[in-house]
C-alpha positions in Angstrom: -0.2 0.0 -0.1 1.5 3.5 -1.0 2.2 5.8 2.0 -0.6 8.2 1.1 -3.5 5.3 2.1 -1.7 4.9 5.5 -2.5 8.6 6.7 -4.3 9.1 9.6 -7.7 10.0 9.1 -6.8 13.5 11.4 -3.9 14.0 9.0 -5.7 13.7 5.9 -8.3 16.3 7.0 -5.9 18.7 7.4 -4.6 18.1 4.2 -7.5 17.9 2.5 -8.6 21.2 3.8 -5.5 22.6 2.4 -6.6 21.5 -1.1 -9.9 23.4 -0.7 -12.3 20.3 -0.4 -14.8 20.7 2.3 -13.4 20.3 5.9 -13.3 18.1 8.5 -12.7 20.5 10.8 -15.9 22.6 10.8 -14.3 26.4 10.5 -11.6 28.3 8.2 -12.8 31.8 10.1 -10.6 33.3 12.3 -11.8 34.2 15.8 -12.4 38.1 14.8 -14.1 37.1 11.5 -16.2 34.8 13.5 -17.4 36.5 16.6 -17.4 40.0 14.7 -17.0 42.7 17.0 -18.7 43.9 20.5 -21.5 46.0 20.2 -22.9 44.3 17.0 -26.9 43.5 17.0 -26.8 40.6 14.7 -24.8 37.3 14.1 -21.3 37.7 12.2 -20.5 36.1 9.1 -21.4 32.3 9.1 -19.0 29.8 7.8 -20.0 27.8 5.0 -19.0 24.8 6.5 -22.1 25.4 8.9 -24.8 25.1 6.7 -27.4 22.2 7.0 -27.0 19.3 4.6 -29.9 17.1 3.3 -30.2 13.7 2.5 -31.1 13.8 -1.4 -33.3 10.6 -2.6 -33.3 9.7 -5.9 -36.4 7.5 -6.5 -35.7 4.7 -8.6 -36.0 5.3 -12.3 -37.5 8.7 -11.8 -34.4 11.0 -12.2 -33.8 14.0 -14.4 -30.8 16.1 -15.5 -33.1 19.3 -15.4 -34.6 18.1 -12.2 -30.9 17.9 -10.7 -30.3 21.3 -11.8 -33.6 22.8 -10.4 -33.0 21.1 -7.2 -29.5 22.1 -6.3 -30.0 25.7 -7.4 -32.6 25.7 -4.9 -30.8 24.3 -2.2 -28.1 26.8 -2.8 -30.7 29.6 -3.1 -31.7 28.5 0.6 -28.4 28.0 2.3 -28.0 24.2 2.1 -24.2 23.2 2.2 -24.2 19.8 0.2 -26.4 16.8 -0.3 -25.8 13.0 0.1 -27.2 11.0 -3.2 -29.3 7.9 -1.8 -30.3 5.7 -5.3 -33.4 4.1 -4.0 -36.5 1.9 -5.5 -39.0 3.8 -7.4 -41.1 3.9 -3.8 -40.3 2.8 -0.5 -43.7 0.6 1.4 -41.4 0.5 3.5 -39.8 -2.3 1.3 -38.4 -1.8 -2.3 -41.6 -0.9 -4.2 -41.9 -0.1 -8.1 -44.0 2.3 -10.3 -44.5 0.9 -13.5 -44.5 2.8 -16.7 -41.8 5.2 -15.7 -41.0 7.9 -18.5 -37.4 6.8 -17.7 -36.9 3.2 -17.7 -33.0 3.1 -18.6 -32.0 5.0 -15.3 -30.9 2.3 -13.3 -28.3 2.6 -10.2 -24.6 2.3 -11.5 -25.6 1.8 -14.8 -24.1 4.3 -17.4 -27.6 6.6 -17.7 -27.4 6.8 -13.9 -23.6 7.5 -13.6 -24.4 10.3 -16.6 -27.0 12.1 -13.9 -23.9 11.6 -10.9 -21.5 13.4 -13.2 -24.0 16.1 -13.9 -25.2 16.3 -10.4 -21.3 17.1 -9.4 -20.8 19.6 -12.5 -24.0 21.5 -10.7 -22.3 21.1 -7.5 -19.1 22.5 -8.6 -20.7 25.3 -10.3 -22.9 26.3 -7.1 -20.4 25.9 -4.8 -22.1 22.8 -3.0 -20.4 19.4 -1.4 -21.8 16.0 -3.0 -21.6 13.3 -1.1 -22.4 9.7 -2.6 -24.1 6.7 -0.5 -21.7 3.3 -1.2 -24.4 1.4 -2.8 -28.0 1.3 -4.3 -30.7 1.6 -1.2 -29.6 2.9 2.2 -28.8 -0.8 3.5 -26.0 -1.6 3.6 -22.8 -2.5 1.6 -22.9 -4.6 -1.8 -24.4 -4.8 -5.2 -24.6 -6.8 -8.2 -20.7 -7.3 -8.6 -20.6 -9.3 -5.0 -20.4 -13.1 -6.1 -21.9 -15.6 -3.3 -18.3 -16.4 -2.4 -18.0 -12.6 -1.6 -21.1 -12.2 0.3 -22.2 -12.4 3.8 -21.8 -16.2 5.2 -23.6 -18.1 7.8 -22.8 -21.6 9.4 -25.0 -24.0 8.2 -25.2 -28.2 8.8 -26.7 -31.4 8.4 -27.1 -34.1 11.1 -27.4 -37.9 10.9 -27.8 -40.2 13.6 -26.2 -43.4 13.6 -25.7 -46.7 16.3 -21.9 -47.5 17.0 -20.4 -50.5 17.4 -19.3 -51.7 14.0 -18.2 -49.8 10.8 -20.4 -47.7 9.1 -21.1 -46.1 5.7 -22.9 -42.9 5.7 -23.8 -40.4 3.1 -24.1 -37.3 4.4 -26.5 -34.9 2.8 -25.4 -31.0 2.3 -27.3 -28.9 4.5 -30.5 -27.5 3.4 -31.5 -24.0 3.7 -34.5 -21.8 3.0 -33.4 -20.5 -0.8 -34.9 -17.0 0.3 -32.9 -14.2 1.9 -32.1 -15.1 5.7 -32.0 -11.4 6.5 -33.1 -8.5 8.6 -35.6 -7.3 5.8 -35.6 -10.0 3.0 -38.5 -8.9 1.1 -38.9 -6.7 -1.7 -40.8 -6.2 -4.9 -40.2 -9.0 -7.5 -41.5 -8.0 -10.6 -42.0 -11.0 -12.4 -44.7 -12.1 -9.7 -46.0 -8.4 -9.2 -45.6 -8.7 -5.5 -43.4 -8.0 -2.3 -41.8 -11.1 -0.9 -38.6 -12.6 -0.4 -37.1 -13.7 -3.6 -35.7 -16.9 -4.3 -31.8 -16.6 -4.0 -30.5 -19.1 -6.3 -26.9 -19.3 -4.6 -28.5 -20.2 -1.1 -28.7 -23.8 -3.2 -25.7 -23.6 -5.5 -22.9 -22.3 -3.4 -21.7 -24.5 -0.3 -18.1 -24.4 1.0 -17.4 -27.3 3.6 -16.2 -26.5 7.1 -16.0 -29.7 8.9 -17.6 -32.9 9.5 -17.8 -34.2 13.1 -19.4 -37.1 14.9 -20.4 -36.7 18.6 -22.3 -38.2 21.2 -26.0 -37.9 20.2 -27.5 -36.7 23.4 -26.5 -34.9 26.4 -23.5 -32.9 27.3 -20.6 -34.1 25.1 -16.6 -33.7 26.3 -14.1 -32.9 23.6 -12.5 -35.9 23.3 -15.7 -37.9 22.4 -15.7 -35.7 19.4 -14.3 -37.0 16.1 -13.1 -35.0 13.1 -14.2 -37.1 10.4 -13.5 -34.0 7.7 -10.9 -35.8 5.7 -12.9 -39.4 5.7 -15.6 -37.6 3.2 -15.2 -37.7 -0.4 -16.5 -35.2 -2.6 -20.0 -37.5 -2.4 -20.4 -36.7 0.9 -19.6 -40.4 1.7 -17.9 -41.4 5.1 -16.7 -44.8 6.1 -16.2 -45.0 9.7 -15.2 -47.4 12.7 -17.8 -46.0 15.0 -17.2 -46.7 18.9 -20.3 -48.3 20.7 -23.2 -45.7 21.2 -25.8 -43.6 19.6 -23.9 -41.0 17.8 -24.6 -37.6 15.8 -22.5 -37.0 12.4 -22.8 -33.2 11.8 -21.7 -31.9 8.3 -20.8 -28.1 8.9 -20.3 -25.8 6.0 -21.1 -22.1 5.3 -23.3 -20.7 2.5 -24.6 -17.2 1.6 -27.0 -15.4 3.8 -28.6 -14.1 0.6 -28.9 -10.8 2.2 -29.3 -8.1 -0.4 -29.1 -4.3 -0.5 -32.5 -2.6 0.0 -34.3 -0.7 -0.6 -33.0 -0.8 -4.6 -34.4 -1.0 -7.7 -34.8 -4.5 -8.7 -32.4 -4.3 -11.8 -30.0 -2.9 -9.2 -30.0 -5.2 -6.4 -27.2 -7.5 -5.4 -25.6 -9.1 -2.4 -24.3 -7.6 0.4 -20.4 -7.9 1.0 -18.9 -10.2 3.7 -18.5 -7.7 6.3 -15.7 -10.0 7.9 -13.6 -10.1 5.0 -10.9 -7.7 4.5 -10.9 -9.1 0.7 -14.6 -8.8 0.2 -15.0 -5.2 1.9 -11.8 -4.4 -0.1 -13.4 -5.9 -3.8 -16.4 -3.7 -2.7 -15.1 -0.4 -2.0 -12.3 -0.4 -5.0 -15.3 -1.3 -7.3 -17.3 1.8 -6.1 -14.4 4.0 -5.9 -13.1 3.0 -9.9 -16.7 3.6 -10.9 -16.7 6.9 -9.5 -13.3 7.4 -11.0 -14.4 6.5 -14.3 -17.3 8.7 -14.4 -16.3 11.8 -12.5 -12.5 11.9 -12.6 -11.4 15.4 -11.7 -14.6 15.7 -9.5 -13.9 12.8 -7.4 -12.6 14.1 -4.5 -13.3 17.9 -4.9 -17.1 18.0 -5.3 -17.7 14.5 -4.8 -15.9 14.4 -1.1 -17.3 11.8 0.6 -18.4 7.9 0.7 -21.2 7.2 2.9 -22.5 4.2 5.1 -25.9 4.3 6.2 -27.1 2.5 9.4 -26.4 -1.3 9.3 -29.4 -3.2 8.4 -27.8 -6.2 7.2 -28.4 -8.6 9.6 -26.4 -11.3 11.1 -23.5 -13.1 9.9 -22.0 -16.1 11.6 -18.8 -17.1 9.1 -16.5 -15.9 7.2 -14.1 -18.1 4.9 -11.0 -17.4 7.4 -12.9 -17.4 10.4 -11.1 -20.5 11.8 -7.8 -19.0 11.3 -9.0 -15.6 12.8 -10.5 -17.2 15.8 -7.2 -19.1 16.4 -5.1 -15.7 15.9 -7.6 -13.7 18.3 -8.6 -16.0 20.9 -5.4 -18.4 21.1 -7.1 -22.1 20.3 -8.9 -23.9 17.8 -12.7 -23.5 17.3 -13.2 -26.9 15.4 -14.1 -29.0 18.1 -16.4 -26.6 19.8 -18.7 -26.0 16.2 -21.6 -28.2 17.7 -22.3 -25.3 20.1 -23.4 -23.4 16.9 -25.9 -26.3 16.2 -27.3 -26.3 19.9 -25.1 -28.6 21.8 -23.3 -28.2 25.0 -19.7 -29.0 24.7 -17.6 -30.0 28.1 -20.1 -27.9 30.3 -22.5 -25.3 30.1 -19.9 -22.6 31.7 -17.3 -23.7 28.9 -19.9 -23.6 26.3 -20.9 -20.3 27.1 -17.3 -18.9 27.1 -17.0 -20.2 23.6 -20.4 -18.6 22.4 -18.9 -15.3 23.9 -15.4 -15.8 21.9 -16.9 -16.3 19.1 -19.0 -13.4 19.1 -15.9 -11.1 20.1 -14.2 -13.0 17.2 -17.3 -11.5 14.7 -16.8 -8.2 16.8 -13.7 -7.9 16.2 -13.9 -8.9 12.3 -16.3 -6.5 11.7 -14.1 -3.8 13.0 -11.3 -4.5 11.3 -12.6 -5.7 8.0 -15.7 -3.4 7.7 -14.7 -0.2 9.5 -10.7 -0.6 9.6 -10.7 -1.6 5.8 -12.7 1.6 3.9 -11.1 4.4 5.5 -7.5 4.0 3.8 -8.8 3.2 0.5 -11.3 5.9 0.5 -8.6 8.4 1.9 -6.2 7.2 -0.8 -8.9 8.4 -3.3 -8.8 11.6 -1.9 -12.3 11.3 -0.4 -13.7 11.1 3.5 -15.2 8.1 5.1 -18.5 9.2 6.9 -20.8 6.3 8.5 -23.2 5.8 11.2 -21.9 3.2 13.2 -24.7 2.4 15.6 -26.7 -1.2 16.3 -24.4 -3.8 14.7 -22.1 -6.6 15.9 -19.5 -4.3 16.9 -18.1 -2.1 19.7 -19.0 1.6 18.8 -16.2 2.9 20.7 -14.0 0.7 18.8 -15.1 1.7 15.3 -15.9 5.6 15.7 -12.1 6.0 15.3 -12.1 4.4 12.0 -14.1 7.2 10.5 -13.2 10.7 9.4 -16.7 12.1 10.6 -19.3 10.1 12.7 -23.1 10.2 11.9 -25.8 9.7 13.9 -29.5 9.4 13.4 -32.6 11.2 15.4 -35.9 11.0 14.6 -39.6 13.0 15.6 -41.8 11.1 17.4 -45.1 12.9 17.1 -42.9 16.5 17.7 -40.6 14.6 20.3 -37.0 14.7 19.9 -36.2 10.9 19.8 -32.4 9.8 19.1 -31.5 6.3 17.5 -28.5 5.1 19.6 -27.2 8.6 19.7 -25.5 8.9 22.9 -23.0 6.3 22.8 -22.1 7.4 19.2 -21.6 11.0 20.6 -19.8 9.7 23.2 -17.3 7.8 21.5 -16.7 10.7 18.9 -15.6 13.2 21.5 -13.3 10.8 23.0 -11.8 10.1 19.5 -11.1 13.8 19.2 -14.1 14.7 17.0 -15.2 17.9 16.5 -17.8 17.7 14.1 -21.0 15.4 14.6 -23.1 14.8 11.6 -26.9 13.5 11.7 -29.7 12.0 9.7 -32.1 14.5 10.9 -36.0 14.6 11.5 -36.9 10.9 10.0 -40.2 10.2 10.9 -42.9 7.6 11.0 -45.7 8.4 8.5 -48.0 8.8 11.1 -46.5 11.8 12.4 -45.7 13.5 9.2 -47.7 13.3 6.2 -47.3 16.2 4.4 -48.1 17.8 8.2 -45.2 18.9 9.1 -43.6 22.2 9.2 -40.9 24.4 10.8 -42.2 25.1 14.3 -43.0 21.4 14.7 -39.5 20.4 13.8 -38.0 23.2 15.9 -37.7 21.5 19.6 -36.8 18.0 17.9 -33.7 19.8 16.3 -32.8 21.6 19.5 -33.1 18.2 21.6 -30.4 16.7 19.0 -28.1 20.1 19.2 -27.8 20.0 23.0 -27.2 16.0 22.9 -24.0 16.9 20.4 -25.2 17.2 16.9 -23.7 20.0 15.4 -24.8 19.3 11.6 -27.8 18.0 10.2 -28.5 15.9 7.4 -32.2 16.7 6.9 -34.1 13.5 6.0 -35.4 14.0 3.6 -35.1 16.0 0.0 -36.4 13.9 -2.7 -35.0 14.4 -6.4 -38.1 16.0 -8.3 -37.6 15.1 -11.9 -41.0 16.4 -13.1 -42.5 19.8 -14.0 -43.5 22.3 -11.3 -47.2 21.5 -12.4 -46.8 18.2 -10.7 -46.5 19.0 -6.8 -46.1 17.8 -4.4 -44.4 15.6 -6.9 -42.4 12.6 -5.8 -41.8 11.4 -2.4 -39.8 8.7 -0.8 -42.6 6.2 -0.2 -44.2 6.2 3.0 -41.4 8.3 4.7 -41.4 11.9 5.9 -40.3 14.5 6.7 -40.8 16.1 3.4 -38.1 18.9 2.4 -37.9 20.2 -0.8 -38.5 23.0 -3.4 -42.2 21.5 -3.9 -43.1 21.8 -0.3 -45.6 24.9 0.3 -43.6 26.5 2.8 -40.2 25.9 1.1 -39.6 29.6 0.3 -40.4 30.9 3.9 -39.0 27.9 5.2 -35.8 29.1 4.6 -35.8 31.4 7.9 -35.5 27.8 9.7 -33.0 26.6 7.7 -31.0 29.9 8.5 -31.8 29.2 12.2 -30.2 25.5 11.8 -27.1 27.4 9.8 -26.7 30.0 12.9 -27.2 27.1 15.3 -24.5 24.9 13.9 -21.8 27.7 13.1 -21.7 28.2 17.1 -22.1 24.4 17.8 -19.2 23.7 15.6 -16.9 26.7 17.4 -14.1 25.3 19.8 -14.8 22.3 21.6 -17.5 20.3 23.9 -17.3 21.2 27.3 -18.6 18.1 29.4 -21.1 19.0 32.3 -19.8 19.2 35.9 -20.2 21.3 39.0 -17.6 23.7 37.5 -19.0 24.1 34.2 -22.6 23.4 34.2 -25.8 25.7 33.9 -27.8 25.5 36.9 -31.4 26.3 36.5 -33.8 27.4 39.6 -37.1 26.2 39.4 -40.0 25.8 42.0 -42.2 23.5 39.8 -40.3 21.8 36.8 -43.7 20.4 35.6 -45.2 24.2 34.9 -42.4 26.4 33.2 -40.0 25.9 30.6 -38.0 22.6 30.6 -34.4 23.9 29.8 -31.7 21.2 27.9 -28.4 22.9 27.1 -25.0 22.0 25.9 -21.9 24.2 26.5 -18.7 24.8 24.3 -15.3 26.7 25.0 -13.7 28.6 21.8 -10.0 28.6 23.2 -8.8 30.3 19.9 -10.9 33.7 21.0 -8.9 33.3 24.6 -11.7 31.3 26.3 -15.2 32.4 24.9 -17.7 30.6 27.0 -21.1 29.4 24.7 -24.0 27.9 26.1 -27.1 26.5 24.0 -30.0 27.0 26.4 -33.3 25.0 24.5 -37.1 25.2 25.9 -37.7 21.4 25.1 -41.4 22.4 26.3 -44.3 23.9 24.6 -44.7 26.1 27.6 -43.7 29.6 28.4 -41.9 31.4 31.2 -39.2 33.0 32.8 -36.5 30.9 34.9 -33.4 32.2 36.9 -30.0 30.8 35.5 -26.4 30.8 37.2 -23.9 30.3 34.5 -20.5 28.8 36.4 -18.4 31.9 34.5 -17.4 35.1 36.6 -16.1 38.3 35.5 -17.3 38.3 32.0 -20.2 40.0 30.2 -23.2 37.8 29.4 -24.5 38.4 25.7 -28.0 36.9 24.4 -27.7 35.4 21.0 -30.8 34.5 19.8 -30.6 32.5 16.4 -34.4 32.8 15.6 -34.2 36.6 15.5 -30.9 36.9 14.3 -30.1 39.1 17.1 -27.3 40.0 19.4 -27.5 41.9 22.7 -25.8 42.7 26.0 -27.7 41.0 29.2 -27.6 43.8 31.8 -29.6 42.6 34.6 -27.2 40.0 36.0 -25.7 39.4 39.2 -21.9 38.3 40.1 -22.5 35.4 43.0 -20.0 32.9 44.3 -21.3 30.3 42.0 -21.0 32.4 38.7 -23.4 34.9 36.8 -27.1 34.4 37.7 -29.7 36.1 35.6 -33.5 35.5 34.3 -34.1 34.3 31.1 -37.7 34.4 29.8 -38.8 31.8 27.4 -41.8 31.5 24.9 -42.7 27.8 24.1 -39.4 26.0 22.6 -37.7 28.8 22.2 -33.8 28.4 22.7 -30.7 31.2 23.0 -27.1 31.3 23.1 -25.6 32.9 25.9 -22.0 33.9 25.3 -19.1 35.1 27.7 -16.3 36.6 25.3 -15.7 40.1 27.4 -14.4 41.0 30.7 -16.6 43.1 32.8 -14.6 45.3 35.7 -13.8 43.7 38.9 -17.0 43.4 41.4 -19.4 44.9 38.7 -22.8 43.6 39.5 -25.0 44.5 36.6 -25.9 47.8 35.7 -29.8 47.4 34.2 -32.9 48.2 35.6 -35.5 45.3 36.5 -37.4 44.6 33.1 -34.5 46.1 30.8 -33.8 42.4 29.5 -37.0 41.4 28.9 -39.2 44.1 29.2 -42.8 43.7 29.6 -45.1 44.3 26.4 -48.3 46.3 27.0 -51.2 45.0 24.6 -52.2 47.8 22.0 -55.4 47.7 19.8 -56.3 44.4 17.8 -56.0 44.6 14.4 -59.8 43.4 14.0 -61.6 42.3 10.6 -61.8 43.1 7.6 -59.0 41.4 6.1 -58.7 41.2 2.2 -57.3 37.7 1.4 -55.9 36.6 -1.8 -55.3 32.8 -2.7 -53.5 31.1 -5.2 -56.0 30.0 -7.8 -53.8 27.1 -9.3 -54.4 25.3 -5.8 -58.4 25.8 -5.6 -58.4 29.2 -3.6 -60.1 32.5 -4.4 -57.9 35.2 -6.1 -59.8 37.9 -3.6 -61.9 37.1 -0.9 -62.9 39.4 2.1 -62.7 37.8 5.7 -65.2 39.5 8.3 -63.1 37.9 10.7 -60.0 36.0 11.2 -60.6 32.0 10.9 -59.8 28.4 10.4 -59.8 27.8 6.6 -61.0 24.4 7.1 -64.3 25.9 8.6 -64.6 28.4 5.5 -68.2 27.5 3.5 -66.0 27.5 0.3 -64.5 24.3 -0.3 -61.6 26.2 -2.3 -60.4 28.0 0.8 -61.5 24.9 3.3 -59.3 22.2 1.1 -56.4 24.8 0.2 -52.9 24.5 0.5 -50.1 27.0 -0.2 -49.8 30.8 0.7 -52.4 33.4 1.3 -51.9 36.6 1.5 -53.8 39.0 4.0 -53.8 42.6 3.8 -55.4 45.7 5.3 -54.6 49.1 6.3 -54.3 50.1 9.8 -54.0 53.2 11.5 -51.2 53.4 14.1 -49.7 56.0 16.5 -46.2 57.3 16.6 -43.9 54.6 18.5 -42.8 55.7 21.8 -39.1 57.1 22.0 -36.8 54.7 23.1 -39.5 51.7 23.0 -40.1 49.0 20.4 -43.1 48.0 18.7 -44.0 44.6 17.7 -46.9 43.1 15.8 -48.0 40.2 17.7 -49.6 37.6 15.1 -51.4 35.3 17.5 -52.3 31.8 16.2 -50.5 30.9 12.9 -50.9 27.7 10.9 -48.1 27.2 9.9 -45.5 30.2 8.6 -45.9 33.8 7.7 -44.2 36.5 6.3 -44.9 40.2 7.2 -44.3 43.5 5.2 -45.6 46.9 6.4 -45.6 49.7 4.2 -43.4 47.9 1.7 -40.8 47.0 3.9 -40.6 42.8 4.3 -40.2 42.2 7.8 -39.0 38.6 7.8 -40.6 35.4 8.4 -42.5 34.3 11.7 -42.2 30.5 12.0 -42.2 30.0 15.3 -42.8 31.5 19.1 -42.6 34.2 19.9 -45.1 34.7 16.9 -44.6 38.4 16.4 -42.2 40.7 14.5 -40.8 44.0 15.2 -42.0 46.9 13.5 -40.8 49.8 15.2 -38.8 50.9 12.0 -41.0 50.5 9.2 -44.5 52.0 10.9 -45.6 55.4 10.7 -48.1 57.6 12.4 -51.3 57.1 10.6 -52.4 54.8 7.7 -49.9 52.1 7.2 -50.3 49.2 4.5 -50.1 45.6 6.2 -49.5 42.4 4.4 -49.5 39.2 6.1 -48.6 36.1 3.8 -49.6 32.7 5.4 -48.6 29.6 4.1 -50.0 26.3 5.4 -49.2 22.6 4.7 -49.9 20.1 1.7 -52.5 18.1 3.6 -55.5 19.7 3.1 -55.6 20.3 -0.9 -54.4 16.7 -0.7 -57.3 15.5 1.2 -59.4 17.9 -0.9 -58.8 15.9 -3.9 -60.1 12.8 -2.2 -63.5 14.1 -2.6 -63.4 13.5 -6.4 -62.5 10.4 -8.3 -59.2 8.9 -8.9 -57.2 9.4 -12.1 -54.4 7.1 -11.2 -54.0 3.5 -10.1 -52.9 3.1 -6.3 -51.7 -0.2 -4.3 -51.6 -0.2 -0.7 -48.3 0.1 0.9 -47.7 -1.7 4.3 -50.8 -3.0 5.3 -49.8 -3.4 8.8 -49.2 0.1 9.3 -52.1 1.5 7.1 -49.6 4.2 5.9 -51.1 4.7 2.9 -50.7 3.6 -0.7 -48.1 4.2 -4.0 -48.8 5.2 -7.4 -48.9 1.5 -9.2 -48.0 3.2 -12.5 -47.8 6.5 -14.2 -50.9 7.2 -15.4 -50.8 7.9 -19.5 -52.3 11.2 -19.0 -49.2 12.2 -17.0 -46.9 10.5 -19.6 -48.4 11.9 -22.8 -48.5 15.7 -20.8 -52.4 15.9 -21.2 -54.9 17.5 -19.3 -56.1 15.5 -16.3 -59.1 13.4 -16.8 -60.2 14.7 -13.4 -60.0 18.3 -13.5 -60.9 18.9 -10.0 -57.8 17.1 -8.6 -54.8 19.5 -8.5 -52.3 17.5 -6.9 -50.0 15.0 -8.1 -47.8 12.7 -6.0 -46.7 9.2 -5.7 -47.9 8.3 -2.3 -51.4 8.9 -0.9 -51.7 9.2 2.8 -55.2 10.1 2.7 -58.7 9.4 2.1 -61.9 11.8 1.5 -62.4 11.6 5.4 -59.4 12.3 6.6 -59.2 15.2 9.3 -58.2 18.6 7.8 -55.2 20.5 9.2 -56.0 23.8 11.0 -54.4 26.7 8.7 -54.4 30.1 8.5 -53.9 33.3 10.7 -56.2 32.8 13.5 -54.6 35.6 15.4 -55.6 38.0 17.2 -53.3 40.3 15.4 -52.3 42.6 18.0 -49.7 45.9 18.4 -47.7 45.3 21.2 -45.6 48.0 22.9 -42.5 47.7 25.3 -43.6 49.0 28.8 -41.6 52.3 30.2 
């Protein structure tokens, strides 16, 4: 192996940074560039490396060059930093599914038409300054492909047993072990085109591929001592015949061998499905990685390592292997004894004693873990780095010790879900702990994955916010939003292609995509600070202390602490209210002699806190939280000795006095493309779903509320806010032609001080809801496509069985009342509608004196 392939991953990251590719270390900015100057009112320059990323799902055959360009341009405009290509089946049900009559059937993962699209994506990423990442095989599970032969696939021990009476010479014909010809896999089912059904497919190699391990005769019953185990391996001929002088007694003769588990990558197109590689074989893993890297080099050339920077391994779901061709040699080298006489334990027998049998099982499992560590995790990194790329993976839930394998990665990845709007980590803590021990500064996450019952075109930024905040507090500092589906078709087909039953749904056809950039910017600001410096472990000397009399009433705070030594020891605390409850909390930060600053990543504001006290335990002050609100508290400037705060009570979080409520009427304009009226008057604010007009009741998209309002002059030195009350689900406010930004989470208000004027003011509030209502509205009319149930147990919906002719011919729809087009249908005509619109009350709020 050349010297470059033996570089440590950290040395490689430094060299890669110097080459101009995306960094393993998070930020290139100096302390002065990053933090800005004291007295600033907003966040300073944010490093590009801190942008949120997305998992970019290419759904089977249905990908287009034009759609790739539009997707990437939309990502760039929204502030997304990069995308990971997952090339899946046409739909995911949750197993692989197919949509018949694709307009582009020639696109199959890892074939020439597909590689041409990957090349196009890489060229567009280079043009736009985005990082491109590629999953190491088709599907998201796990590592393999059509190039993996049975010999290089995952293996399992199999055996046959023949009982014989001893005391004479016996002639035996030992049958090869019989195995189920279907995959012995964690998720064996897939869509089988020839049978037009989802089922475990036949794996021919499960019948044709078999390699011998040993032939052993042992006492037929009970505990057997090793002296009563006879190795007949050399006595068996090619036909399986054995002649043996069997001692007296009842004997069982085992023919041990190994075959492929038949485990296949999932959920991939049928034409792209292949066997999983043997994760305990350096040869098999090397063959797989070199094949993939060779294809990348062949098709992407100079873009490899510069724009396409990373090979990604998703969570391991390939099932349990029990053998590899070199298992006996590896076991002997690692455990110090021969395993042959212990093979009957794998067939359920007790050898020597229960205790010694348990000890062998432990040694055998430890050998499997060692081989996974050294082969599946230890082998790819040097090969990938030699090719100028990074090795990133999700190393949890598999036959290995997490702490042992994380150190093989350039960047560790974790996973968290949204469980009905609650942060739900997936074995995240042990990976984060191991990554910190290994010195990793960047911890990325497959982020916001969720079940179909929780996100069926109903999700929105406010619902997602506390979930992401929970992950930030747990140590994540870059999200890979799951997911952003590649939209191959024209914008008239919305919401468009989806990842089958799975959400959450991010992408340029999401109703709130454009105003939702405010949420993506929030993630960027948070990640910029959370990637800065180093993690500080909680202790009595470093942790935030919250004083509360009743933890079940007010905010529920979680926090994380980082320290930026580059700037002389700046202390960074992220403090997040994880509850849908508001209130004020008294906090003590174990920092002395430094000025606390409040950095609000939603409002993009920075200000000094003045109502603080220096105490024996640090710096104490109150923080006021709206529901699910979060802040950064930063200490970066020294204060005079003995300083006890200079602010008057109420100056940090001044009370707001309610001014006039902006009652009706409101002029509201909907987009007729999605069934709403171009102009209508609301005499009072209301939930759209209660309106008598079906076009409003079932409307999805943006509606603009407008009216003229009378305002008094803003009191000198005091701010004036417009409080929107209840918003479903995101709003953008314009006053007198000045855009005041997007309101997407609590507190649902916007500062109007600089835009307002005495007398008449023109107010516009653009409110966007979610897709669910229009999709349900379409279900009030006959279907003009064929559907098939997805997972009948989950009752998660149905997928498009085939693309309808009118779609393929780009003709008008047969049912003109149906306005949406998507490949997965969660709804029926009786599905409950999502509360939508501006419910208010909309109120002018003025800071108290």
